[in-house]
PDB file of N, H, CA, C and O in Angstrom:
ATOM      1  N   GLU A   1      14.342   7.767   2.646  1.00  0.00           N
ATOM      2  CA  GLU A   1      15.062   8.832   1.969  1.00  0.00           C
ATOM      3  C   GLU A   1      14.102   9.714   1.177  1.00  0.00           C
ATOM      4  O   GLU A   1      14.203  10.940   1.196  1.00  0.00           O
ATOM      5  N   LEU A   2      13.157   9.058   0.472  1.00  0.00           N
ATOM      6  H   LEU A   2      13.074   8.061   0.457  1.00  0.00           H
ATOM      7  CA  LEU A   2      12.223   9.828  -0.341  1.00  0.00           C
ATOM      8  C   LEU A   2      11.357  10.720   0.528  1.00  0.00           C
ATOM      9  O   LEU A   2      11.118  11.876   0.181  1.00  0.00           O
ATOM     10  N   ALA A   3      10.886  10.206   1.646  1.00  0.00           N
ATOM     11  H   ALA A   3      11.080   9.267   1.928  1.00  0.00           H
ATOM     12  CA  ALA A   3      10.054  11.006   2.546  1.00  0.00           C
ATOM     13  C   ALA A   3      10.821  12.217   3.069  1.00  0.00           C
ATOM     14  O   ALA A   3      10.248  13.292   3.245  1.00  0.00           O
ATOM     15  N   GLU A   4      12.085  12.045   3.311  1.00  0.00           N
ATOM     16  H   GLU A   4      12.551  11.171   3.169  1.00  0.00           H
ATOM     17  CA  GLU A   4      12.909  13.127   3.860  1.00  0.00           C
ATOM     18  C   GLU A   4      13.445  14.072   2.788  1.00  0.00           C
ATOM     19  O   GLU A   4      14.022  15.109   3.114  1.00  0.00           O
ATOM     20  N   SER A   5      13.263  13.729   1.524  1.00  0.00           N
ATOM     21  H   SER A   5      12.794  12.886   1.259  1.00  0.00           H
ATOM     22  CA  SER A   5      13.838  14.528   0.445  1.00  0.00           C
ATOM     23  C   SER A   5      13.137  15.863   0.227  1.00  0.00           C
ATOM     24  O   SER A   5      13.721  16.785  -0.343  1.00  0.00           O
ATOM     25  N   GLY A   6      11.881  15.973   0.679  1.00  0.00           N
ATOM     26  H   GLY A   6      11.407  15.224   1.142  1.00  0.00           H
ATOM     27  CA  GLY A   6      11.132  17.199   0.452  1.00  0.00           C
ATOM     28  C   GLY A   6      10.507  17.257  -0.928  1.00  0.00           C
ATOM     29  O   GLY A   6       9.953  18.290  -1.304  1.00  0.00           O
ATOM     30  N   LYS A   7      10.580  16.182  -1.688  1.00  0.00           N
ATOM     31  H   LYS A   7      11.030  15.343  -1.382  1.00  0.00           H
ATOM     32  CA  LYS A   7      10.049  16.142  -3.048  1.00  0.00           C
ATOM     33  C   LYS A   7       8.521  16.280  -3.063  1.00  0.00           C
ATOM     34  O   LYS A   7       7.951  16.833  -4.005  1.00  0.00           O
ATOM     35  N   PHE A   8       7.867  15.774  -2.017  1.00  0.00           N
ATOM     36  H   PHE A   8       8.329  15.325  -1.253  1.00  0.00           H
ATOM     37  CA  PHE A   8       6.409  15.819  -1.936  1.00  0.00           C
ATOM     38  C   PHE A   8       5.977  16.678  -0.754  1.00  0.00           C
ATOM     39  O   PHE A   8       6.620  16.677   0.296  1.00  0.00           O
ATOM     40  N   SER A   9       4.877  17.412  -0.936  1.00  0.00           N
ATOM     41  H   SER A   9       4.355  17.413  -1.789  1.00  0.00           H
ATOM     42  CA  SER A   9       4.399  18.293   0.124  1.00  0.00           C
ATOM     43  C   SER A   9       3.618  17.542   1.198  1.00  0.00           C
ATOM     44  O   SER A   9       3.473  18.037   2.316  1.00  0.00           O
ATOM     45  N   LYS A  10       3.116  16.359   0.873  1.00  0.00           N
ATOM     46  H   LYS A  10       3.233  15.957  -0.035  1.00  0.00           H
ATOM     47  CA  LYS A  10       2.358  15.554   1.829  1.00  0.00           C
ATOM     48  C   LYS A  10       3.181  14.331   2.213  1.00  0.00           C
ATOM     49  O   LYS A  10       4.052  13.903   1.456  1.00  0.00           O
ATOM     50  N   PRO A  11       2.908  13.767   3.387  1.00  0.00           N
ATOM     51  CA  PRO A  11       3.672  12.585   3.801  1.00  0.00           C
ATOM     52  C   PRO A  11       3.360  11.367   2.934  1.00  0.00           C
ATOM     53  O   PRO A  11       2.251  11.232   2.417  1.00  0.00           O
ATOM     54  N   ILE A  12       4.331  10.496   2.781  1.00  0.00           N
ATOM     55  H   ILE A  12       5.232  10.605   3.201  1.00  0.00           H
ATOM     56  CA  ILE A  12       4.130   9.231   2.082  1.00  0.00           C
ATOM     57  C   ILE A  12       3.548   8.259   3.096  1.00  0.00           C
ATOM     58  O   ILE A  12       4.149   8.023   4.145  1.00  0.00           O
ATOM     59  N   VAL A  13       2.386   7.693   2.793  1.00  0.00           N
ATOM     60  H   VAL A  13       1.898   7.885   1.941  1.00  0.00           H
ATOM     61  CA  VAL A  13       1.690   6.862   3.778  1.00  0.00           C
ATOM     62  C   VAL A  13       1.508   5.411   3.330  1.00  0.00           C
ATOM     63  O   VAL A  13       0.814   4.647   4.000  1.00  0.00           O
ATOM     64  N   THR A  14       2.108   5.028   2.233  1.00  0.00           N
ATOM     65  H   THR A  14       2.672   5.650   1.689  1.00  0.00           H
ATOM     66  CA  THR A  14       1.991   3.654   1.737  1.00  0.00           C
ATOM     67  C   THR A  14       2.939   2.753   2.519  1.00  0.00           C
ATOM     68  O   THR A  14       4.143   3.001   2.576  1.00  0.00           O
ATOM     69  N   ASP A  15       2.385   1.710   3.118  1.00  0.00           N
ATOM     70  H   ASP A  15       1.406   1.508   3.072  1.00  0.00           H
ATOM     71  CA  ASP A  15       3.224   0.741   3.818  1.00  0.00           C
ATOM     72  C   ASP A  15       3.992  -0.097   2.822  1.00  0.00           C
ATOM     73  O   ASP A  15       3.443  -0.506   1.798  1.00  0.00           O
ATOM     74  N   ILE A  16       5.244  -0.355   3.105  1.00  0.00           N
ATOM     75  H   ILE A  16       5.690  -0.023   3.937  1.00  0.00           H
ATOM     76  CA  ILE A  16       6.037  -1.277   2.300  1.00  0.00           C
ATOM     77  C   ILE A  16       6.207  -2.529   3.137  1.00  0.00           C
ATOM     78  O   ILE A  16       6.857  -2.518   4.183  1.00  0.00           O
ATOM     79  N   ARG A  17       5.605  -3.616   2.653  1.00  0.00           N
ATOM     80  H   ARG A  17       5.077  -3.625   1.804  1.00  0.00           H
ATOM     81  CA  ARG A  17       5.611  -4.862   3.416  1.00  0.00           C
ATOM     82  C   ARG A  17       6.210  -5.982   2.570  1.00  0.00           C
ATOM     83  O   ARG A  17       6.272  -5.870   1.346  1.00  0.00           O
ATOM     84  N   PRO A  18       6.646  -7.045   3.208  1.00  0.00           N
ATOM     85  CA  PRO A  18       7.163  -8.194   2.453  1.00  0.00           C
ATOM     86  C   PRO A  18       6.077  -8.763   1.539  1.00  0.00           C
ATOM     87  O   PRO A  18       4.893  -8.747   1.876  1.00  0.00           O
ATOM     88  N   ALA A  19       6.493  -9.259   0.396  1.00  0.00           N
ATOM     89  H   ALA A  19       7.455  -9.272   0.122  1.00  0.00           H
ATOM     90  CA  ALA A  19       5.548  -9.860  -0.541  1.00  0.00           C
ATOM     91  C   ALA A  19       4.947 -11.127   0.056  1.00  0.00           C
ATOM     92  O   ALA A  19       5.608 -11.868   0.784  1.00  0.00           O
ATOM     93  N   GLU A  20       3.693 -11.352  -0.266  1.00  0.00           N
ATOM     94  H   GLU A  20       3.156 -10.750  -0.857  1.00  0.00           H
ATOM     95  CA  GLU A  20       3.010 -12.559   0.180  1.00  0.00           C
ATOM     96  C   GLU A  20       2.718 -13.431  -1.033  1.00  0.00           C
ATOM     97  O   GLU A  20       3.374 -13.298  -2.066  1.00  0.00           O
ATOM     98  N   THR A  21       1.765 -14.297  -0.917  1.00  0.00           N
ATOM     99  H   THR A  21       1.233 -14.405  -0.078  1.00  0.00           H
ATOM    100  CA  THR A  21       1.412 -15.195  -2.016  1.00  0.00           C
ATOM    101  C   THR A  21       1.017 -14.387  -3.243  1.00  0.00           C
ATOM    102  O   THR A  21       0.234 -13.442  -3.148  1.00  0.00           O
ATOM    103  N   PHE A  22       1.556 -14.760  -4.385  1.00  0.00           N
ATOM    104  H   PHE A  22       2.192 -15.528  -4.462  1.00  0.00           H
ATOM    105  CA  PHE A  22       1.261 -14.080  -5.646  1.00  0.00           C
ATOM    106  C   PHE A  22       0.316 -14.945  -6.467  1.00  0.00           C
ATOM    107  O   PHE A  22       0.570 -16.133  -6.665  1.00  0.00           O
ATOM    108  N   TYR A  23      -0.764 -14.356  -6.941  1.00  0.00           N
ATOM    109  H   TYR A  23      -0.970 -13.390  -6.780  1.00  0.00           H
ATOM    110  CA  TYR A  23      -1.715 -15.065  -7.786  1.00  0.00           C
ATOM    111  C   TYR A  23      -1.665 -14.455  -9.181  1.00  0.00           C
ATOM    112  O   TYR A  23      -1.975 -13.277  -9.363  1.00  0.00           O
ATOM    113  N   ARG A  24      -1.282 -15.247 -10.145  1.00  0.00           N
ATOM    114  H   ARG A  24      -1.031 -16.203  -9.997  1.00  0.00           H
ATOM    115  CA  ARG A  24      -1.214 -14.781 -11.526  1.00  0.00           C
ATOM    116  C   ARG A  24      -2.626 -14.523 -12.047  1.00  0.00           C
ATOM    117  O   ARG A  24      -3.539 -15.313 -11.812  1.00  0.00           O
ATOM    118  N   ALA A  25      -2.791 -13.423 -12.749  1.00  0.00           N
ATOM    119  H   ALA A  25      -2.049 -12.780 -12.940  1.00  0.00           H
ATOM    120  CA  ALA A  25      -4.092 -13.079 -13.319  1.00  0.00           C
ATOM    121  C   ALA A  25      -4.420 -14.006 -14.488  1.00  0.00           C
ATOM    122  O   ALA A  25      -3.544 -14.668 -15.045  1.00  0.00           O
ATOM    123  N   GLU A  26      -5.682 -14.036 -14.836  1.00  0.00           N
ATOM    124  H   GLU A  26      -6.394 -13.499 -14.383  1.00  0.00           H
ATOM    125  CA  GLU A  26      -6.126 -14.855 -15.958  1.00  0.00           C
ATOM    126  C   GLU A  26      -5.435 -14.385 -17.242  1.00  0.00           C
ATOM    127  O   GLU A  26      -4.981 -13.245 -17.340  1.00  0.00           O
ATOM    128  N   ASP A  27      -5.368 -15.282 -18.211  1.00  0.00           N
ATOM    129  H   ASP A  27      -5.737 -16.208 -18.132  1.00  0.00           H
ATOM    130  CA  ASP A  27      -4.666 -14.990 -19.459  1.00  0.00           C
ATOM    131  C   ASP A  27      -5.173 -13.722 -20.142  1.00  0.00           C
ATOM    132  O   ASP A  27      -4.385 -12.975 -20.721  1.00  0.00           O
ATOM    133  N   TYR A  28      -6.484 -13.475 -20.080  1.00  0.00           N
ATOM    134  H   TYR A  28      -7.124 -14.082 -19.610  1.00  0.00           H
ATOM    135  CA  TYR A  28      -6.998 -12.305 -20.798  1.00  0.00           C
ATOM    136  C   TYR A  28      -6.536 -10.989 -20.168  1.00  0.00           C
ATOM    137  O   TYR A  28      -6.664  -9.933 -20.787  1.00  0.00           O
ATOM    138  N   HIS A  29      -6.008 -11.039 -18.962  1.00  0.00           N
ATOM    139  H   HIS A  29      -5.904 -11.897 -18.459  1.00  0.00           H
ATOM    140  CA  HIS A  29      -5.446  -9.837 -18.335  1.00  0.00           C
ATOM    141  C   HIS A  29      -3.969  -9.655 -18.678  1.00  0.00           C
ATOM    142  O   HIS A  29      -3.441  -8.554 -18.524  1.00  0.00           O
ATOM    143  N   GLN A  30      -3.310 -10.675 -19.123  1.00  0.00           N
ATOM    144  H   GLN A  30      -3.738 -11.570 -19.248  1.00  0.00           H
ATOM    145  CA  GLN A  30      -1.878 -10.609 -19.405  1.00  0.00           C
ATOM    146  C   GLN A  30      -1.626  -9.769 -20.661  1.00  0.00           C
ATOM    147  O   GLN A  30      -2.343  -9.899 -21.653  1.00  0.00           O
ATOM    148  N   ASP A  31      -0.621  -8.923 -20.614  1.00  0.00           N
ATOM    149  H   ASP A  31      -0.039  -8.817 -19.808  1.00  0.00           H
ATOM    150  CA  ASP A  31      -0.216  -8.089 -21.758  1.00  0.00           C
ATOM    151  C   ASP A  31      -1.353  -7.245 -22.309  1.00  0.00           C
ATOM    152  O   ASP A  31      -1.475  -7.065 -23.521  1.00  0.00           O
ATOM    153  N   TYR A  32      -2.180  -6.731 -21.418  1.00  0.00           N
ATOM    154  H   TYR A  32      -2.082  -6.877 -20.434  1.00  0.00           H
ATOM    155  CA  TYR A  32      -3.342  -5.920 -21.823  1.00  0.00           C
ATOM    156  C   TYR A  32      -2.919  -4.756 -22.708  1.00  0.00           C
ATOM    157  O   TYR A  32      -3.596  -4.426 -23.681  1.00  0.00           O
ATOM    158  N   TYR A  33      -1.795  -4.138 -22.363  1.00  0.00           N
ATOM    159  H   TYR A  33      -1.244  -4.406 -21.572  1.00  0.00           H
ATOM    160  CA  TYR A  33      -1.326  -2.972 -23.120  1.00  0.00           C
ATOM    161  C   TYR A  33      -1.020  -3.319 -24.576  1.00  0.00           C
ATOM    162  O   TYR A  33      -1.049  -2.442 -25.439  1.00  0.00           O
ATOM    163  N   GLU A  34      -0.728  -4.590 -24.854  1.00  0.00           N
ATOM    164  H   GLU A  34      -0.704  -5.303 -24.153  1.00  0.00           H
ATOM    165  CA  GLU A  34      -0.487  -5.011 -26.237  1.00  0.00           C
ATOM    166  C   GLU A  34      -1.774  -5.479 -26.908  1.00  0.00           C
ATOM    167  O   GLU A  34      -1.998  -5.195 -28.085  1.00  0.00           O
ATOM    168  N   LYS A  35      -2.606  -6.182 -26.181  1.00  0.00           N
ATOM    169  H   LYS A  35      -2.424  -6.413 -25.225  1.00  0.00           H
ATOM    170  CA  LYS A  35      -3.833  -6.746 -26.746  1.00  0.00           C
ATOM    171  C   LYS A  35      -4.902  -5.684 -26.986  1.00  0.00           C
ATOM    172  O   LYS A  35      -5.664  -5.776 -27.948  1.00  0.00           O
ATOM    173  N   GLU A  36      -4.958  -4.699 -26.133  1.00  0.00           N
ATOM    174  H   GLU A  36      -4.339  -4.625 -25.352  1.00  0.00           H
ATOM    175  CA  GLU A  36      -5.997  -3.659 -26.211  1.00  0.00           C
ATOM    176  C   GLU A  36      -5.335  -2.284 -26.230  1.00  0.00           C
ATOM    177  O   GLU A  36      -5.547  -1.471 -25.330  1.00  0.00           O
ATOM    178  N   GLN A  37      -4.541  -2.037 -27.250  1.00  0.00           N
ATOM    179  H   GLN A  37      -4.369  -2.698 -27.981  1.00  0.00           H
ATOM    180  CA  GLN A  37      -3.715  -0.829 -27.286  1.00  0.00           C
ATOM    181  C   GLN A  37      -4.515   0.462 -27.189  1.00  0.00           C
ATOM    182  O   GLN A  37      -4.123   1.372 -26.459  1.00  0.00           O
ATOM    183  N   GLU A  38      -5.618   0.560 -27.903  1.00  0.00           N
ATOM    184  H   GLU A  38      -5.937  -0.179 -28.496  1.00  0.00           H
ATOM    185  CA  GLU A  38      -6.405   1.793 -27.869  1.00  0.00           C
ATOM    186  C   GLU A  38      -7.005   2.027 -26.492  1.00  0.00           C
ATOM    187  O   GLU A  38      -6.941   3.140 -25.970  1.00  0.00           O
ATOM    188  N   HIS A  39      -7.592   0.986 -25.897  1.00  0.00           N
ATOM    189  H   HIS A  39      -7.645   0.082 -26.321  1.00  0.00           H
ATOM    190  CA  HIS A  39      -8.160   1.124 -24.554  1.00  0.00           C
ATOM    191  C   HIS A  39      -7.067   1.476 -23.543  1.00  0.00           C
ATOM    192  O   HIS A  39      -7.266   2.318 -22.668  1.00  0.00           O
ATOM    193  N   TYR A  40      -5.935   0.835 -23.672  1.00  0.00           N
ATOM    194  H   TYR A  40      -5.772   0.151 -24.383  1.00  0.00           H
ATOM    195  CA  TYR A  40      -4.821   1.108 -22.762  1.00  0.00           C
ATOM    196  C   TYR A  40      -4.393   2.568 -22.863  1.00  0.00           C
ATOM    197  O   TYR A  40      -4.196   3.231 -21.844  1.00  0.00           O
ATOM    198  N   LYS A  41      -4.248   3.070 -24.084  1.00  0.00           N
ATOM    199  H   LYS A  41      -4.408   2.531 -24.912  1.00  0.00           H
ATOM    200  CA  LYS A  41      -3.832   4.460 -24.274  1.00  0.00           C
ATOM    201  C   LYS A  41      -4.852   5.429 -23.685  1.00  0.00           C
ATOM    202  O   LYS A  41      -4.486   6.426 -23.062  1.00  0.00           O
ATOM    203  N   GLU A  42      -6.145   5.128 -23.889  1.00  0.00           N
ATOM    204  H   GLU A  42      -6.442   4.318 -24.395  1.00  0.00           H
ATOM    205  CA  GLU A  42      -7.199   5.987 -23.342  1.00  0.00           C
ATOM    206  C   GLU A  42      -7.157   5.982 -21.812  1.00  0.00           C
ATOM    207  O   GLU A  42      -7.199   7.035 -21.176  1.00  0.00           O
ATOM    208  N   ASP A  43      -7.074   4.792 -21.239  1.00  0.00           N
ATOM    209  H   ASP A  43      -7.040   3.937 -21.756  1.00  0.00           H
ATOM    210  CA  ASP A  43      -7.040   4.682 -19.780  1.00  0.00           C
ATOM    211  C   ASP A  43      -5.814   5.384 -19.202  1.00  0.00           C
ATOM    212  O   ASP A  43      -5.905   6.070 -18.184  1.00  0.00           O
ATOM    213  N   ARG A  44      -4.682   5.208 -19.851  1.00  0.00           N
ATOM    214  H   ARG A  44      -4.608   4.651 -20.678  1.00  0.00           H
ATOM    215  CA  ARG A  44      -3.455   5.832 -19.360  1.00  0.00           C
ATOM    216  C   ARG A  44      -3.552   7.351 -19.444  1.00  0.00           C
ATOM    217  O   ARG A  44      -3.132   8.053 -18.525  1.00  0.00           O
ATOM    218  N   ALA A  45      -4.104   7.859 -20.542  1.00  0.00           N
ATOM    219  H   ALA A  45      -4.445   7.289 -21.289  1.00  0.00           H
ATOM    220  CA  ALA A  45      -4.250   9.309 -20.698  1.00  0.00           C
ATOM    221  C   ALA A  45      -5.165   9.890 -19.622  1.00  0.00           C
ATOM    222  O   ALA A  45      -4.903  10.976 -19.104  1.00  0.00           O
ATOM    223  N   LYS A  46      -6.227   9.179 -19.286  1.00  0.00           N
ATOM    224  H   LYS A  46      -6.441   8.297 -19.707  1.00  0.00           H
ATOM    225  CA  LYS A  46      -7.177   9.659 -18.276  1.00  0.00           C
ATOM    226  C   LYS A  46      -6.611   9.590 -16.861  1.00  0.00           C
ATOM    227  O   LYS A  46      -7.046  10.336 -15.984  1.00  0.00           O
ATOM    228  N   SER A  47      -5.660   8.716 -16.636  1.00  0.00           N
ATOM    229  H   SER A  47      -5.307   8.109 -17.349  1.00  0.00           H
ATOM    230  CA  SER A  47      -5.164   8.478 -15.274  1.00  0.00           C
ATOM    231  C   SER A  47      -4.310   9.621 -14.733  1.00  0.00           C
ATOM    232  O   SER A  47      -4.218   9.794 -13.518  1.00  0.00           O
ATOM    233  N   GLY A  48      -3.690  10.395 -15.604  1.00  0.00           N
ATOM    234  H   GLY A  48      -3.764  10.254 -16.591  1.00  0.00           H
ATOM    235  CA  GLY A  48      -2.794  11.453 -15.153  1.00  0.00           C
ATOM    236  C   GLY A  48      -1.409  10.948 -14.786  1.00  0.00           C
ATOM    237  O   GLY A  48      -0.581  11.702 -14.275  1.00  0.00           O
ATOM    238  N   ARG A  49      -1.160   9.674 -15.048  1.00  0.00           N
ATOM    239  H   ARG A  49      -1.832   9.061 -15.464  1.00  0.00           H
ATOM    240  CA  ARG A  49       0.116   9.050 -14.675  1.00  0.00           C
ATOM    241  C   ARG A  49       1.311   9.740 -15.328  1.00  0.00           C
ATOM    242  O   ARG A  49       2.303  10.035 -14.662  1.00  0.00           O
ATOM    243  N   ASP A  50       1.216   9.994 -16.618  1.00  0.00           N
ATOM    244  H   ASP A  50       0.410   9.755 -17.159  1.00  0.00           H
ATOM    245  CA  ASP A  50       2.354  10.592 -17.326  1.00  0.00           C
ATOM    246  C   ASP A  50       2.669  11.991 -16.807  1.00  0.00           C
ATOM    247  O   ASP A  50       3.837  12.357 -16.673  1.00  0.00           O
ATOM    248  N   GLU A  51       1.633  12.770 -16.516  1.00  0.00           N
ATOM    249  H   GLU A  51       0.685  12.472 -16.625  1.00  0.00           H
ATOM    250  CA  GLU A  51       1.855  14.116 -15.987  1.00  0.00           C
ATOM    251  C   GLU A  51       2.510  14.045 -14.606  1.00  0.00           C
ATOM    252  O   GLU A  51       3.403  14.831 -14.291  1.00  0.00           O
ATOM    253  N   PHE A  52       2.057  13.097 -13.790  1.00  0.00           N
ATOM    254  H   PHE A  52       1.331  12.458 -14.046  1.00  0.00           H
ATOM    255  CA  PHE A  52       2.642  12.925 -12.459  1.00  0.00           C
ATOM    256  C   PHE A  52       4.124  12.587 -12.569  1.00  0.00           C
ATOM    257  O   PHE A  52       4.952  13.157 -11.858  1.00  0.00           O
ATOM    258  N   ILE A  53       4.453  11.662 -13.459  1.00  0.00           N
ATOM    259  H   ILE A  53       3.781  11.199 -14.036  1.00  0.00           H
ATOM    260  CA  ILE A  53       5.848  11.254 -13.629  1.00  0.00           C
ATOM    261  C   ILE A  53       6.693  12.444 -14.099  1.00  0.00           C
ATOM    262  O   ILE A  53       7.793  12.663 -13.591  1.00  0.00           O
ATOM    263  N   LYS A  54       6.190  13.198 -15.051  1.00  0.00           N
ATOM    264  H   LYS A  54       5.297  13.020 -15.464  1.00  0.00           H
ATOM    265  CA  LYS A  54       6.933  14.369 -15.534  1.00  0.00           C
ATOM    266  C   LYS A  54       7.172  15.383 -14.426  1.00  0.00           C
ATOM    267  O   LYS A  54       8.258  15.951 -14.313  1.00  0.00           O
ATOM    268  N   GLU A  55       6.149  15.602 -13.611  1.00  0.00           N
ATOM    269  H   GLU A  55       5.267  15.140 -13.703  1.00  0.00           H
ATOM    270  CA  GLU A  55       6.269  16.606 -12.554  1.00  0.00           C
ATOM    271  C   GLU A  55       7.220  16.183 -11.439  1.00  0.00           C
ATOM    272  O   GLU A  55       7.996  17.000 -10.943  1.00  0.00           O
ATOM    273  N   TYR A  56       7.165  14.921 -11.045  1.00  0.00           N
ATOM    274  H   TYR A  56       6.535  14.258 -11.448  1.00  0.00           H
ATOM    275  CA  TYR A  56       7.909  14.499  -9.857  1.00  0.00           C
ATOM    276  C   TYR A  56       9.165  13.689 -10.116  1.00  0.00           C
ATOM    277  O   TYR A  56      10.022  13.608  -9.235  1.00  0.00           O
ATOM    278  N   TRP A  57       9.309  13.095 -11.273  1.00  0.00           N
ATOM    279  H   TRP A  57       8.613  13.161 -11.989  1.00  0.00           H
ATOM    280  CA  TRP A  57      10.425  12.174 -11.462  1.00  0.00           C
ATOM    281  C   TRP A  57      11.398  12.576 -12.553  1.00  0.00           C
ATOM    282  O   TRP A  57      12.429  11.922 -12.710  1.00  0.00           O
ATOM    283  N   GLN A  58      11.115  13.623 -13.316  1.00  0.00           N
ATOM    284  H   GLN A  58      10.277  14.154 -13.189  1.00  0.00           H
ATOM    285  CA  GLN A  58      12.041  14.000 -14.374  1.00  0.00           C
ATOM    286  C   GLN A  58      12.687  15.333 -14.109  1.00  0.00           C
ATOM    287  O   GLN A  58      13.498  15.796 -14.910  1.00  0.00           O
TER     288      GLN A  58
END
């Protein structure tokens, strides 16, 4: 449905496959956004994620 919606100018090429074995990350990776708030905010700001969400999903 999303591919046919015309929302994006380029084709969606990500395969959606059944989940396989899940490996939990080490404890120091868990809740990174809470443990390293400043680094998380910096990384998120640099990623362009929020701008992408505003442009395409709101």
